[in-house]
Steps between C-alpha positions, in 0.01 A plus 500: 500500500760595257234507230286742703800701590599500136158603392485774767842623392384503141174672595694753705745551214202558269341740731827684541551496117149641444557759769832598337330501159214726629758722681718516190200593277410764755849642507511490116173703478620748759845524319319585169283760666807658659677494162204672331484752788880544476475563122225758564707671766796506266295655225358764738850578617622539140198729426557706812880525424410616150248746635756629750750555217240699307421704814869568568537618143198724533637634832829572337327684210286693746808600706673612173195698396479655846864599484447654160197689620679622814790626285247671256323660806838628635582644154160653470527647858843652409349643175215654704744649742709638216187637317390665819838664560511619135140629531600679823802659327281604203242653729782689679645622169149606381444686823833676472427588128156635598651716773760627252236567240288698758813702601587575134133589424506739797830658374349537150175648642715762681678589191167526304357714780803726493487538126128557509546774766782654300283501183208642684695751700441858401862614612681283258546584136249326286635192340348295231325174577742318275804624694341408828413154372856457364645594843254259664606217265870582573446469870323170473 
């Protein structure tokens, strides 16, 4: 019986050894697959980290560009407001100058009319055209 027991024990040990060998081979294959998968995941993570860095850099550049454009727009807006106020002041000055010119023109026309009447009047002593023009020039 010892021999059968010994053989059964040897057989059992062989089966267990084969089972452990198969299980070890399976674990080894699974481990290799996991290592390959892990390496791929690490590579993807590195790529995404690099991509995120590029995106962050682009975002910072875009924010800087936006700040510069906002500043330029503010300056342009201030320039437009200043130009509009200067244009308004120039229009007011032009209107004032036009009114003054109309007023002076009316005064000159009165003087011309008065001199013309004086020259044409039969009650006044005749005067030469040159003297009348000299007086007109003097009043202007």
